[in-house]
All heavy atoms as a GROMACS GRO file, in nm:
protein
  622
    1MET      N    1   3.534 -17.087   1.248
    1MET     CA    2   3.678 -17.086   1.233
    1MET      C    3   3.714 -17.113   1.087
    1MET      O    4   3.655 -17.198   1.024
    1MET     CB    5   3.741 -17.193   1.321
    1MET     CG    6   3.889 -17.206   1.299
    1MET     SD    7   3.966 -17.348   1.378
    1MET     CE    8   3.933 -17.474   1.257
    2ALA      N    9   3.812 -17.041   1.037
    2ALA     CA   10   3.862 -17.061   0.901
    2ALA      C   11   4.014 -17.061   0.904
    2ALA      O   12   4.075 -16.999   0.991
    2ALA     CB   13   3.811 -16.951   0.810
    3LEU      N   14   4.073 -17.133   0.812
    3LEU     CA   15   4.217 -17.133   0.794
    3LEU      C   16   4.246 -17.055   0.667
    3LEU      O   17   4.190 -17.084   0.562
    3LEU     CB   18   4.270 -17.275   0.778
    3LEU     CG   19   4.274 -17.354   0.908
    3LEU    CD1   20   4.158 -17.448   0.914
    3LEU    CD2   21   4.405 -17.426   0.916
    4HIS      N   22   4.333 -16.956   0.679
    4HIS     CA   23   4.369 -16.871   0.566
    4HIS      C   24   4.516 -16.895   0.533
    4HIS      O   25   4.603 -16.876   0.617
    4HIS     CB   26   4.348 -16.723   0.600
    4HIS     CG   27   4.208 -16.692   0.641
    4HIS    ND1   28   4.105 -16.681   0.551
    4HIS    CD2   29   4.153 -16.672   0.764
    4HIS    CE1   30   3.993 -16.653   0.616
    4HIS    NE2   31   4.020 -16.647   0.746
    5TYR      N   32   4.541 -16.939   0.411
    5TYR     CA   33   4.677 -16.965   0.364
    5TYR      C   34   4.723 -16.847   0.280
    5TYR      O   35   4.656 -16.808   0.185
    5TYR     CB   36   4.682 -17.093   0.281
    5TYR     CG   37   4.666 -17.218   0.365
    5TYR    CD1   38   4.540 -17.264   0.402
    5TYR    CD2   39   4.778 -17.288   0.409
    5TYR    CE1   40   4.525 -17.378   0.479
    5TYR    CE2   41   4.763 -17.402   0.487
    5TYR     CZ   42   4.637 -17.447   0.521
    5TYR     OH   43   4.623 -17.559   0.598
    6THR      N   44   4.838 -16.790   0.316
    6THR     CA   45   4.894 -16.674   0.248
    6THR      C   46   5.041 -16.701   0.218
    6THR      O   47   5.113 -16.757   0.300
    6THR     CB   48   4.884 -16.549   0.339
    6THR    OG1   49   4.748 -16.533   0.379
    6THR    CG2   50   4.931 -16.425   0.268
    7CYS      N   51   5.087 -16.658   0.100
    7CYS     CA   52   5.227 -16.677   0.063
    7CYS      C   53   5.315 -16.588   0.151
    7CYS      O   54   5.292 -16.468   0.162
    7CYS     CB   55   5.248 -16.644  -0.085
    7CYS     SG   56   5.422 -16.667  -0.135
    8ARG      N   57   5.415 -16.647   0.209
    8ARG     CA   58   5.504 -16.572   0.299
    8ARG      C   59   5.599 -16.482   0.223
    8ARG      O   60   5.662 -16.395   0.282
    8ARG     CB   61   5.581 -16.665   0.391
    8ARG     CG   62   5.684 -16.750   0.321
    8ARG     CD   63   5.744 -16.847   0.422
    8ARG     NE   64   5.843 -16.933   0.360
    8ARG     CZ   65   5.972 -16.926   0.386
    8ARG    NH1   66   6.018 -16.838   0.472
    8ARG    NH2   67   6.054 -17.008   0.327
    9HIS      N   68   5.612 -16.501   0.092
    9HIS     CA   69   5.704 -16.420   0.015
    9HIS      C   70   5.634 -16.302  -0.053
    9HIS      O   71   5.685 -16.191  -0.048
    9HIS     CB   72   5.775 -16.505  -0.091
    9HIS     CG   73   5.865 -16.607  -0.032
    9HIS    ND1   74   5.983 -16.577   0.032
    9HIS    CD2   75   5.853 -16.741  -0.024
    9HIS    CE1   76   6.040 -16.687   0.076
    9HIS    NE2   77   5.963 -16.789   0.043
   10CYS      N   78   5.522 -16.325  -0.118
   10CYS     CA   79   5.457 -16.217  -0.194
   10CYS      C   80   5.326 -16.169  -0.131
   10CYS      O   81   5.271 -16.068  -0.173
   10CYS     CB   82   5.432 -16.261  -0.338
   10CYS     SG   83   5.309 -16.391  -0.357
   11GLY      N   84   5.274 -16.243  -0.032
   11GLY     CA   85   5.154 -16.200   0.037
   11GLY      C   86   5.024 -16.236  -0.032
   11GLY      O   87   4.917 -16.202   0.018
   12VAL      N   88   5.028 -16.308  -0.145
   12VAL     CA   89   4.906 -16.343  -0.216
   12VAL      C   90   4.826 -16.446  -0.134
   12VAL      O   91   4.884 -16.531  -0.066
   12VAL     CB   92   4.938 -16.396  -0.358
   12VAL    CG1   93   5.001 -16.534  -0.354
   12VAL    CG2   94   4.813 -16.400  -0.442
   13LYS      N   95   4.696 -16.435  -0.139
   13LYS     CA   96   4.608 -16.530  -0.072
   13LYS      C   97   4.605 -16.659  -0.153
   13LYS      O   98   4.563 -16.660  -0.268
   13LYS     CB   99   4.467 -16.474  -0.058
   13LYS     CG  100   4.373 -16.564   0.016
   13LYS     CD  101   4.236 -16.501   0.031
   13LYS     CE  102   4.141 -16.597   0.099
   13LYS     NZ  103   4.006 -16.539   0.111
   14VAL      N  104   4.653 -16.768  -0.094
   14VAL     CA  105   4.661 -16.896  -0.162
   14VAL      C  106   4.528 -16.970  -0.153
   14VAL      O  107   4.484 -17.034  -0.248
   14VAL     CB  108   4.775 -16.982  -0.105
   14VAL    CG1  109   4.779 -17.120  -0.167
   14VAL    CG2  110   4.909 -16.910  -0.124
   15GLY      N  111   4.461 -16.960  -0.038
   15GLY     CA  112   4.333 -17.028  -0.022
   15GLY      C  113   4.282 -17.019   0.119
   15GLY      O  114   4.351 -16.974   0.211
   16THR      N  115   4.157 -17.064   0.136
   16THR     CA  116   4.092 -17.063   0.267
   16THR      C  117   4.015 -17.193   0.285
   16THR      O  118   3.954 -17.242   0.190
   16THR     CB  119   3.994 -16.944   0.278
   16THR    OG1  120   4.069 -16.822   0.267
   16THR    CG2  121   3.919 -16.944   0.411
   17ILE      N  122   4.021 -17.247   0.404
   17ILE     CA  123   3.940 -17.363   0.440
   17ILE      C  124   3.839 -17.315   0.542
   17ILE      O  125   3.876 -17.270   0.650
   17ILE     CB  126   4.026 -17.477   0.498
   17ILE    CG1  127   4.127 -17.525   0.395
   17ILE    CG2  128   3.936 -17.591   0.546
   17ILE    CD1  129   4.224 -17.628   0.448
   18ASP      N  130   3.712 -17.322   0.507
   18ASP     CA  131   3.605 -17.284   0.599
   18ASP      C  132   3.543 -17.411   0.656
   18ASP      O  133   3.451 -17.467   0.598
   18ASP     CB  134   3.497 -17.204   0.526
   18ASP     CG  135   3.544 -17.066   0.485
   18ASP    OD1  136   3.607 -17.000   0.568
   18ASP    OD2  137   3.518 -17.026   0.371
   19SER      N  138   3.597 -17.456   0.766
   19SER     CA  139   3.546 -17.578   0.828
   19SER      C  140   3.565 -17.569   0.978
   19SER      O  141   3.670 -17.527   1.025
   19SER     CB  142   3.617 -17.701   0.773
   19SER     OG  143   3.569 -17.817   0.835
   20VAL      N  144   3.465 -17.611   1.051
   20VAL     CA  145   3.474 -17.605   1.197
   20VAL      C  146   3.528 -17.734   1.255
   20VAL      O  147   3.557 -17.741   1.373
   20VAL     CB  148   3.336 -17.573   1.260
   20VAL    CG1  149   3.293 -17.433   1.225
   20VAL    CG2  150   3.233 -17.674   1.218
   21SER      N  151   3.544 -17.838   1.176
   21SER     CA  152   3.587 -17.967   1.230
   21SER      C  153   3.713 -18.020   1.163
   21SER      O  154   3.724 -18.136   1.132
   21SER     CB  155   3.473 -18.069   1.216
   21SER     OG  156   3.441 -18.088   1.079
   22VAL      N  157   3.809 -17.933   1.142
   22VAL     CA  158   3.937 -17.974   1.085
   22VAL      C  159   4.036 -17.988   1.200
   22VAL      O  160   4.047 -17.900   1.285
   22VAL     CB  161   3.988 -17.872   0.982
   22VAL    CG1  162   4.127 -17.909   0.933
   22VAL    CG2  163   3.892 -17.862   0.865
   23TYR      N  164   4.108 -18.098   1.203
   23TYR     CA  165   4.207 -18.122   1.308
   23TYR      C  166   4.347 -18.099   1.252
   23TYR      O  167   4.372 -18.120   1.134
   23TYR     CB  168   4.194 -18.265   1.361
   23TYR     CG  169   4.060 -18.291   1.425
   23TYR    CD1  170   3.961 -18.358   1.355
   23TYR    CD2  171   4.033 -18.246   1.552
   23TYR    CE1  172   3.837 -18.381   1.412
   23TYR    CE2  173   3.910 -18.268   1.611
   23TYR     CZ  174   3.811 -18.336   1.540
   23TYR     OH  175   3.689 -18.357   1.597
   24SER      N  176   4.437 -18.058   1.340
   24SER     CA  177   4.572 -18.024   1.295
   24SER      C  178   4.641 -18.144   1.229
   24SER      O  179   4.722 -18.126   1.138
   24SER     CB  180   4.656 -17.970   1.410
   24SER     OG  181   4.672 -18.067   1.510
   25ASP      N  182   4.610 -18.267   1.273
   25ASP     CA  183   4.675 -18.382   1.209
   25ASP      C  184   4.625 -18.403   1.067
   25ASP      O  185   4.696 -18.459   0.984
   25ASP     CB  186   4.658 -18.509   1.293
   25ASP     CG  187   4.514 -18.548   1.316
   25ASP    OD1  188   4.427 -18.460   1.314
   25ASP    OD2  189   4.490 -18.669   1.335
   26GLN      N  190   4.506 -18.355   1.034
   26GLN     CA  191   4.457 -18.362   0.897
   26GLN      C  192   4.530 -18.261   0.808
   26GLN      O  193   4.537 -18.278   0.687
   26GLN     CB  194   4.307 -18.333   0.892
   26GLN     CG  195   4.221 -18.440   0.958
   26GLN     CD  196   4.076 -18.398   0.964
   26GLN    OE1  197   4.043 -18.292   1.019
   26GLN    NE2  198   3.990 -18.479   0.907
   27LEU      N  199   4.582 -18.156   0.867
   27LEU     CA  200   4.651 -18.051   0.794
   27LEU      C  201   4.801 -18.073   0.787
   27LEU      O  202   4.871 -18.004   0.714
   27LEU     CB  203   4.621 -17.915   0.859
   27LEU     CG  204   4.474 -17.878   0.863
   27LEU    CD1  205   4.453 -17.756   0.953
   27LEU    CD2  206   4.420 -17.852   0.723
   28GLY      N  207   4.852 -18.166   0.865
   28GLY     CA  208   4.995 -18.195   0.866
   28GLY      C  209   5.075 -18.110   0.962
   28GLY      O  210   5.198 -18.113   0.960
   29PHE      N  211   5.008 -18.032   1.048
   29PHE     CA  212   5.080 -17.945   1.141
   29PHE      C  213   5.169 -18.024   1.237
   29PHE      O  214   5.269 -17.972   1.286
   29PHE     CB  215   4.983 -17.860   1.222
   29PHE     CG  216   4.910 -17.755   1.141
   29PHE    CD1  217   4.803 -17.687   1.197
   29PHE    CD2  218   4.946 -17.723   1.012
   29PHE    CE1  219   4.734 -17.589   1.126
   29PHE    CE2  220   4.878 -17.626   0.939
   29PHE     CZ  221   4.772 -17.560   0.997
   30GLN      N  222   5.136 -18.151   1.264
   30GLN     CA  223   5.216 -18.231   1.357
   30GLN      C  224   5.355 -18.260   1.303
   30GLN      O  225   5.445 -18.295   1.378
   30GLN     CB  226   5.143 -18.362   1.393
   30GLN     CG  227   5.147 -18.468   1.286
   30GLN     CD  228   5.040 -18.453   1.178
   30GLN    OE1  229   4.973 -18.352   1.170
   30GLN    NE2  230   5.025 -18.557   1.096
   31HIS      N  231   5.376 -18.242   1.173
   31HIS     CA  232   5.507 -18.264   1.113
   31HIS      C  233   5.599 -18.144   1.127
   31HIS      O  234   5.717 -18.153   1.094
   31HIS     CB  235   5.492 -18.301   0.965
   31HIS     CG  236   5.416 -18.428   0.943
   31HIS    ND1  237   5.466 -18.552   0.974
   31HIS    CD2  238   5.292 -18.449   0.894
   31HIS    CE1  239   5.378 -18.644   0.945
   31HIS    NE2  240   5.270 -18.584   0.895
   32LEU      N  241   5.547 -18.033   1.175
   32LEU     CA  242   5.626 -17.912   1.193
   32LEU      C  243   5.692 -17.911   1.330
   32LEU      O  244   5.633 -17.956   1.428
   32LEU     CB  245   5.538 -17.787   1.180
   32LEU     CG  246   5.464 -17.766   1.049
   32LEU    CD1  247   5.369 -17.647   1.060
   32LEU    CD2  248   5.561 -17.747   0.935
   33SER      N  249   5.811 -17.857   1.336
   33SER     CA  250   5.877 -17.837   1.466
   33SER      C  251   5.808 -17.720   1.537
   33SER      O  252   5.732 -17.645   1.475
   33SER     CB  253   6.025 -17.806   1.447
   33SER     OG  254   6.041 -17.678   1.386
   34GLN      N  255   5.837 -17.703   1.664
   34GLN     CA  256   5.780 -17.591   1.739
   34GLN      C  257   5.819 -17.457   1.676
   34GLN      O  258   5.739 -17.365   1.667
   34GLN     CB  259   5.821 -17.596   1.886
   34GLN     CG  260   5.757 -17.708   1.964
   34GLN     CD  261   5.606 -17.694   1.967
   34GLN    OE1  262   5.551 -17.584   1.972
   34GLN    NE2  263   5.536 -17.806   1.964
   35GLU      N  264   5.944 -17.447   1.633
   35GLU     CA  265   5.992 -17.323   1.571
   35GLU      C  266   5.918 -17.298   1.439
   35GLU      O  267   5.876 -17.185   1.412
   35GLU     CB  268   6.142 -17.331   1.545
   35GLU     CG  269   6.198 -17.204   1.485
   35GLU     CD  270   6.349 -17.211   1.464
   35GLU    OE1  271   6.416 -17.290   1.532
   35GLU    OE2  272   6.397 -17.136   1.377
   36GLU      N  273   5.900 -17.402   1.359
   36GLU     CA  274   5.826 -17.386   1.233
   36GLU      C  275   5.682 -17.344   1.259
   36GLU      O  276   5.627 -17.260   1.188
   36GLU     CB  277   5.830 -17.517   1.153
   36GLU     CG  278   5.966 -17.550   1.098
   36GLU     CD  279   5.976 -17.689   1.041
   36GLU    OE1  280   5.908 -17.782   1.094
   36GLU    OE2  281   6.052 -17.708   0.945
   37ARG      N  282   5.621 -17.401   1.360
   37ARG     CA  283   5.483 -17.362   1.395
   37ARG      C  284   5.475 -17.214   1.432
   37ARG      O  285   5.385 -17.145   1.392
   37ARG     CB  286   5.430 -17.447   1.510
   37ARG     CG  287   5.399 -17.587   1.469
   37ARG     CD  288   5.342 -17.664   1.585
   37ARG     NE  289   5.337 -17.805   1.551
   37ARG     CZ  290   5.257 -17.890   1.610
   37ARG    NH1  291   5.177 -17.852   1.706
   37ARG    NH2  292   5.258 -18.017   1.574
   38ARG      N  293   5.572 -17.168   1.513
   38ARG     CA  294   5.572 -17.027   1.553
   38ARG      C  295   5.589 -16.936   1.432
   38ARG      O  296   5.528 -16.829   1.426
   38ARG     CB  297   5.684 -17.000   1.654
   38ARG     CG  298   5.650 -17.042   1.795
   38ARG     CD  299   5.752 -16.989   1.894
   38ARG     NE  300   5.888 -17.039   1.871
   38ARG     CZ  301   5.935 -17.154   1.915
   38ARG    NH1  302   5.858 -17.233   1.987
   38ARG    NH2  303   6.059 -17.191   1.890
   39GLU      N  304   5.672 -16.977   1.336
   39GLU     CA  305   5.697 -16.896   1.218
   39GLU      C  306   5.582 -16.899   1.118
   39GLU      O  307   5.557 -16.800   1.050
   39GLU     CB  308   5.824 -16.944   1.146
   39GLU     CG  309   5.951 -16.917   1.222
   39GLU     CD  310   6.073 -16.976   1.153
   39GLU    OE1  311   6.060 -17.034   1.043
   39GLU    OE2  312   6.183 -16.966   1.210
   40MET      N  313   5.513 -17.010   1.108
   40MET     CA  314   5.416 -17.029   1.000
   40MET      C  315   5.269 -17.012   1.040
   40MET      O  316   5.186 -16.983   0.954
   40MET     CB  317   5.433 -17.169   0.940
   40MET     CG  318   5.566 -17.192   0.874
   40MET     SD  319   5.588 -17.361   0.815
   40MET     CE  320   5.458 -17.373   0.695
   41ILE      N  321   5.237 -17.032   1.167
   41ILE     CA  322   5.097 -17.036   1.209
   41ILE      C  323   5.071 -16.928   1.312
   41ILE      O  324   5.144 -16.913   1.410
   41ILE     CB  325   5.062 -17.174   1.269
   41ILE    CG1  326   5.092 -17.284   1.167
   41ILE    CG2  327   4.916 -17.178   1.312
   41ILE    CD1  328   5.085 -17.424   1.225
   42SER      N  329   4.965 -16.850   1.289
   42SER     CA  330   4.924 -16.751   1.389
   42SER      C  331   4.773 -16.762   1.407
   42SER      O  332   4.700 -16.802   1.316
   42SER     CB  333   4.964 -16.610   1.348
   42SER     OG  334   4.903 -16.574   1.226
   43TYR      N  335   4.729 -16.728   1.525
   43TYR     CA  336   4.589 -16.741   1.563
   43TYR      C  337   4.527 -16.605   1.584
   43TYR      O  338   4.582 -16.522   1.656
   43TYR     CB  339   4.577 -16.826   1.690
   43TYR     CG  340   4.635 -16.965   1.671
   43TYR    CD1  341   4.771 -16.990   1.696
   43TYR    CD2  342   4.557 -17.069   1.626
   43TYR    CE1  343   4.825 -17.116   1.676
   43TYR    CE2  344   4.610 -17.196   1.606
   43TYR     CZ  345   4.744 -17.218   1.632
   43TYR     OH  346   4.798 -17.343   1.612
   44GLU      N  347   4.414 -16.582   1.520
   44GLU     CA  348   4.342 -16.455   1.530
   44GLU      C  349   4.246 -16.459   1.649
   44GLU      O  350   4.205 -16.567   1.693
   44GLU     CB  351   4.264 -16.427   1.401
   44GLU     CG  352   4.350 -16.428   1.276
   44GLU     CD  353   4.452 -16.315   1.274
   44GLU    OE1  354   4.420 -16.204   1.321
   44GLU    OE2  355   4.563 -16.338   1.224
   45GLN      N  356   4.206 -16.344   1.698
   45GLN     CA  357   4.114 -16.338   1.812
   45GLN      C  358   3.977 -16.396   1.779
   45GLN      O  359   3.908 -16.444   1.868
   45GLN     CB  360   4.101 -16.195   1.862
   45GLN     CG  361   4.226 -16.147   1.932
   45GLN     CD  362   4.206 -16.011   1.998
   45GLN    OE1  363   4.101 -15.949   1.984
   45GLN    NE2  364   4.307 -15.966   2.069
   46ASN      N  365   3.938 -16.393   1.652
   46ASN     CA  366   3.807 -16.446   1.614
   46ASN      C  367   3.808 -16.597   1.594
   46ASN      O  368   3.708 -16.656   1.556
   46ASN     CB  369   3.755 -16.377   1.487
   46ASN     CG  370   3.839 -16.408   1.365
   46ASN    OD1  371   3.941 -16.476   1.374
   46ASN    ND2  372   3.796 -16.357   1.252
   47GLY      N  373   3.923 -16.662   1.617
   47GLY     CA  374   3.934 -16.806   1.604
   47GLY      C  375   3.994 -16.851   1.472
   47GLY      O  376   4.024 -16.969   1.455
   48ASP      N  377   4.011 -16.761   1.377
   48ASP     CA  378   4.070 -16.797   1.249
   48ASP      C  379   4.220 -16.826   1.267
   48ASP      O  380   4.283 -16.777   1.361
   48ASP     CB  381   4.054 -16.685   1.147
   48ASP     CG  382   3.913 -16.672   1.094
   48ASP    OD1  383   3.825 -16.753   1.134
   48ASP    OD2  384   3.889 -16.581   1.013
   49ILE      N  385   4.272 -16.905   1.176
   49ILE     CA  386   4.413 -16.939   1.178
   49ILE      C  387   4.476 -16.890   1.049
   49ILE      O  388   4.424 -16.913   0.941
   49ILE     CB  389   4.432 -17.092   1.193
   49ILE    CG1  390   4.368 -17.141   1.322
   49ILE    CG2  391   4.580 -17.128   1.187
   49ILE    CD1  392   4.365 -17.292   1.335
   50GLN      N  393   4.588 -16.820   1.061
   50GLN     CA  394   4.664 -16.772   0.946
   50GLN      C  395   4.785 -16.864   0.928
   50GLN      O  396   4.860 -16.886   1.023
   50GLN     CB  397   4.714 -16.629   0.969
   50GLN     CG  398   4.604 -16.528   0.989
   50GLN     CD  399   4.530 -16.497   0.860
   50GLN    OE1  400   4.583 -16.510   0.751
   50GLN    NE2  401   4.406 -16.456   0.874
   51VAL      N  402   4.802 -16.919   0.808
   51VAL     CA  403   4.914 -17.008   0.779
   51VAL      C  404   4.997 -16.948   0.666
   51VAL      O  405   4.944 -16.918   0.560
   51VAL     CB  406   4.864 -17.149   0.739
   51VAL    CG1  407   4.982 -17.242   0.713
   51VAL    CG2  408   4.772 -17.207   0.844
   52LYS      N  409   5.126 -16.931   0.692
   52LYS     CA  410   5.217 -16.882   0.589
   52LYS      C  411   5.267 -17.002   0.509
   52LYS      O  412   5.314 -17.100   0.566
   52LYS     CB  413   5.336 -16.809   0.651
   52LYS     CG  414   5.297 -16.681   0.720
   52LYS     CD  415   5.418 -16.614   0.778
   52LYS     CE  416   5.379 -16.492   0.858
   52LYS     NZ  417   5.495 -16.436   0.928
   53THR      N  418   5.255 -16.993   0.377
   53THR     CA  419   5.295 -17.100   0.287
   53THR      C  420   5.370 -17.038   0.170
   53THR      O  421   5.412 -16.923   0.179
   53THR     CB  422   5.171 -17.180   0.242
   53THR    OG1  423   5.212 -17.295   0.169
   53THR    CG2  424   5.076 -17.096   0.159
   54ILE      N  425   5.389 -17.111   0.062
   54ILE     CA  426   5.454 -17.058  -0.056
   54ILE      C  427   5.363 -17.083  -0.176
   54ILE      O  428   5.321 -17.196  -0.200
   54ILE     CB  429   5.591 -17.124  -0.080
   54ILE    CG1  430   5.684 -17.099   0.040
   54ILE    CG2  431   5.655 -17.072  -0.208
   54ILE    CD1  432   5.816 -17.171   0.031
   55CYS      N  433   5.334 -16.979  -0.252
   55CYS     CA  434   5.249 -16.993  -0.371
   55CYS      C  435   5.330 -17.055  -0.485
   55CYS      O  436   5.452 -17.064  -0.478
   55CYS     CB  437   5.190 -16.858  -0.413
   55CYS     SG  438   5.310 -16.744  -0.484
   56GLU      N  439   5.260 -17.099  -0.588
   56GLU     CA  440   5.326 -17.164  -0.702
   56GLU      C  441   5.427 -17.073  -0.770
   56GLU      O  442   5.536 -17.117  -0.810
   56GLU     CB  443   5.223 -17.211  -0.802
   56GLU     CG  444   5.138 -17.326  -0.752
   56GLU     CD  445   5.035 -17.372  -0.855
   56GLU    OE1  446   5.050 -17.340  -0.974
   56GLU    OE2  447   4.941 -17.440  -0.814
   57ASP      N  448   5.393 -16.946  -0.787
   57ASP     CA  449   5.484 -16.853  -0.854
   57ASP      C  450   5.614 -16.837  -0.776
   57ASP      O  451   5.723 -16.838  -0.834
   57ASP     CB  452   5.418 -16.717  -0.875
   57ASP     CG  453   5.304 -16.722  -0.976
   57ASP    OD1  454   5.306 -16.812  -1.063
   57ASP    OD2  455   5.215 -16.637  -0.968
   58CYS      N  456   5.603 -16.820  -0.646
   58CYS     CA  457   5.723 -16.804  -0.563
   58CYS      C  458   5.802 -16.934  -0.557
   58CYS      O  459   5.926 -16.931  -0.555
   58CYS     CB  460   5.687 -16.754  -0.424
   58CYS     SG  461   5.631 -16.581  -0.424
   59GLN      N  462   5.735 -17.047  -0.555
   59GLN     CA  463   5.805 -17.176  -0.557
   59GLN      C  464   5.887 -17.191  -0.684
   59GLN      O  465   6.002 -17.233  -0.681
   59GLN     CB  466   5.706 -17.292  -0.544
   59GLN     CG  467   5.771 -17.429  -0.544
   59GLN     CD  468   5.868 -17.449  -0.428
   59GLN    OE1  469   5.846 -17.402  -0.318
   59GLN    NE2  470   5.977 -17.518  -0.454
   60GLU      N  471   5.829 -17.151  -0.798
   60GLU     CA  472   5.903 -17.155  -0.924
   60GLU      C  473   6.024 -17.062  -0.920
   60GLU      O  474   6.132 -17.097  -0.969
   60GLU     CB  475   5.812 -17.118  -1.040
   60GLU     CG  476   5.710 -17.224  -1.074
   60GLU     CD  477   5.616 -17.184  -1.186
   60GLU    OE1  478   5.647 -17.087  -1.259
   60GLU    OE2  479   5.512 -17.248  -1.200
   61ALA      N  480   6.006 -16.944  -0.862
   61ALA     CA  481   6.117 -16.849  -0.850
   61ALA      C  482   6.228 -16.908  -0.763
   61ALA      O  483   6.347 -16.891  -0.793
   61ALA     CB  484   6.068 -16.717  -0.792
   62LEU      N  485   6.191 -16.977  -0.656
   62LEU     CA  486   6.291 -17.040  -0.569
   62LEU      C  487   6.365 -17.151  -0.642
   62LEU      O  488   6.485 -17.170  -0.623
   62LEU     CB  489   6.224 -17.097  -0.443
   62LEU     CG  490   6.179 -16.994  -0.340
   62LEU    CD1  491   6.088 -17.058  -0.237
   62LEU    CD2  492   6.299 -16.930  -0.273
   63GLU      N  493   6.294 -17.225  -0.725
   63GLU     CA  494   6.358 -17.333  -0.801
   63GLU      C  495   6.458 -17.276  -0.903
   63GLU      O  496   6.562 -17.335  -0.927
   63GLU     CB  497   6.253 -17.419  -0.870
   63GLU     CG  498   6.174 -17.504  -0.772
   63GLU     CD  499   6.055 -17.574  -0.835
   63GLU    OE1  500   6.034 -17.562  -0.959
   63GLU    OE2  501   5.982 -17.641  -0.761
   64ARG      N  502   6.424 -17.163  -0.963
   64ARG     CA  503   6.512 -17.100  -1.062
   64ARG      C  504   6.628 -17.026  -0.997
   64ARG      O  505   6.733 -17.007  -1.059
   64ARG     CB  506   6.433 -17.002  -1.149
   64ARG     CG  507   6.343 -17.069  -1.251
   64ARG     CD  508   6.286 -16.969  -1.350
   64ARG     NE  509   6.224 -16.853  -1.289
   64ARG     CZ  510   6.097 -16.843  -1.252
   64ARG    NH1  511   6.016 -16.944  -1.268
   64ARG    NH2  512   6.051 -16.733  -1.198
   65ASN      N  513   6.609 -16.980  -0.873
   65ASN     CA  514   6.708 -16.900  -0.801
   65ASN      C  515   6.729 -16.957  -0.661
   65ASN      O  516   6.679 -16.902  -0.563
   65ASN     CB  517   6.661 -16.755  -0.791
   65ASN     CG  518   6.633 -16.695  -0.927
   65ASN    OD1  519   6.724 -16.664  -1.001
   65ASN    ND2  520   6.505 -16.683  -0.960
   66PRO      N  521   6.802 -17.066  -0.647
   66PRO     CA  522   6.819 -17.131  -0.517
   66PRO      C  523   6.874 -17.040  -0.407
   66PRO      O  524   6.845 -17.062  -0.289
   66PRO     CB  525   6.916 -17.246  -0.546
   66PRO     CG  526   6.911 -17.266  -0.692
   66PRO     CD  527   6.873 -17.135  -0.753
   67ASP      N  528   6.949 -16.937  -0.444
   67ASP     CA  529   7.004 -16.846  -0.343
   67ASP      C  530   6.894 -16.768  -0.271
   67ASP      O  531   6.916 -16.715  -0.163
   67ASP     CB  532   7.107 -16.752  -0.404
   67ASP     CG  533   7.054 -16.676  -0.524
   67ASP    OD1  534   6.992 -16.740  -0.612
   67ASP    OD2  535   7.076 -16.554  -0.530
   68TYR      N  536   6.773 -16.761  -0.328
   68TYR     CA  537   6.661 -16.693  -0.264
   68TYR      C  538   6.618 -16.763  -0.134
   68TYR      O  539   6.553 -16.703  -0.050
   68TYR     CB  540   6.540 -16.684  -0.356
   68TYR     CG  541   6.552 -16.582  -0.467
   68TYR    CD1  542   6.664 -16.502  -0.485
   68TYR    CD2  543   6.447 -16.565  -0.557
   68TYR    CE1  544   6.672 -16.410  -0.587
   68TYR    CE2  545   6.455 -16.471  -0.660
   68TYR     CZ  546   6.567 -16.395  -0.674
   68TYR     OH  547   6.575 -16.303  -0.773
   69HIS      N  548   6.651 -16.891  -0.118
   69HIS     CA  549   6.613 -16.965   0.003
   69HIS      C  550   6.672 -16.900   0.128
   69HIS      O  551   6.618 -16.918   0.237
   69HIS     CB  552   6.658 -17.111  -0.006
   69HIS     CG  553   6.570 -17.195  -0.092
   69HIS    ND1  554   6.450 -17.245  -0.049
   69HIS    CD2  555   6.586 -17.237  -0.219
   69HIS    CE1  556   6.394 -17.315  -0.146
   69HIS    NE2  557   6.475 -17.313  -0.251
   70GLN      N  558   6.779 -16.825   0.112
   70GLN     CA  559   6.843 -16.760   0.226
   70GLN      C  560   6.764 -16.640   0.275
   70GLN      O  561   6.786 -16.593   0.386
   70GLN     CB  562   6.984 -16.714   0.186
   70GLN     CG  563   7.075 -16.827   0.146
   70GLN     CD  564   7.206 -16.775   0.093
   70GLN    OE1  565   7.254 -16.669   0.135
   70GLN    NE2  566   7.268 -16.849   0.003
   71LEU      N  567   6.673 -16.590   0.193
   71LEU     CA  568   6.598 -16.468   0.225
   71LEU      C  569   6.463 -16.501   0.287
   71LEU      O  570   6.396 -16.595   0.245
   71LEU     CB  571   6.577 -16.386   0.098
   71LEU     CG  572   6.702 -16.353   0.017
   71LEU    CD1  573   6.663 -16.286  -0.113
   71LEU    CD2  574   6.794 -16.263   0.098
   72GLN      N  575   6.423 -16.423   0.385
   72GLN     CA  576   6.290 -16.438   0.445
   72GLN      C  577   6.182 -16.398   0.346
   72GLN      O  578   6.079 -16.462   0.334
   72GLN     CB  579   6.279 -16.352   0.572
   72GLN     CG  580   6.151 -16.370   0.649
   72GLN     CD  581   6.138 -16.510   0.709
   72GLN    OE1  582   6.234 -16.585   0.718
   72GLN    NE2  583   6.018 -16.546   0.749
   73ARG      N  584   6.205 -16.288   0.274
   73ARG     CA  585   6.115 -16.242   0.169
   73ARG      C  586   6.201 -16.197   0.053
   73ARG      O  587   6.299 -16.126   0.072
   73ARG     CB  588   6.030 -16.123   0.215
   73ARG     CG  589   5.923 -16.158   0.316
   73ARG     CD  590   5.843 -16.034   0.353
   73ARG     NE  591   5.771 -15.983   0.236
   73ARG     CZ  592   5.641 -15.988   0.220
   73ARG    NH1  593   5.566 -16.040   0.313
   73ARG    NH2  594   5.583 -15.939   0.113
   74PHE      N  595   6.165 -16.238  -0.069
   74PHE     CA  596   6.242 -16.193  -0.183
   74PHE      C  597   6.158 -16.109  -0.279
   74PHE      O  598   6.208 -16.060  -0.378
   74PHE     CB  599   6.309 -16.310  -0.258
   74PHE     CG  600   6.216 -16.418  -0.303
   74PHE    CD1  601   6.150 -16.407  -0.425
   74PHE    CD2  602   6.195 -16.530  -0.226
   74PHE    CE1  603   6.065 -16.507  -0.467
   74PHE    CE2  604   6.110 -16.630  -0.268
   74PHE     CZ  605   6.045 -16.617  -0.390
   75ILE      N  606   6.032 -16.090  -0.249
   75ILE     CA  607   5.945 -16.002  -0.328
   75ILE      C  608   5.895 -15.895  -0.231
   75ILE      O  609   5.836 -15.925  -0.129
   75ILE     CB  610   5.827 -16.078  -0.388
   75ILE    CG1  611   5.880 -16.183  -0.485
   75ILE    CG2  612   5.730 -15.982  -0.457
   75ILE    CD1  613   5.773 -16.272  -0.544
   76GLN      N  614   5.919 -15.769  -0.263
   76GLN     CA  615   5.878 -15.662  -0.173
   76GLN      C  616   5.751 -15.597  -0.217
   76GLN      O  617   5.713 -15.572  -0.317
   76GLN     CB  618   5.989 -15.558  -0.162
   76GLN     CG  619   6.117 -15.617  -0.107
   76GLN     CD  620   6.105 -15.672   0.032
   76GLN    OE1  621   6.032 -15.621   0.116
   76GLN    NE2  622   6.176 -15.779   0.060
   0.00000   0.00000   0.00000
């Protein structure tokens, strides 16, 4: 099992955790609401987990342009 982190705005691969003994409380998933979990986390048939996050570049763009927070994706 691996966890793959991908930016939800630009699609860039942020990172991967290759570990078979990682628990969701170690990752902070317990702090997410059910709706946030549905939006951010998906499970692949091979056991991998896909997590949507925000990369540094997109975070900087959001800080410079606060109105972008209203958009699901601002980079096409």
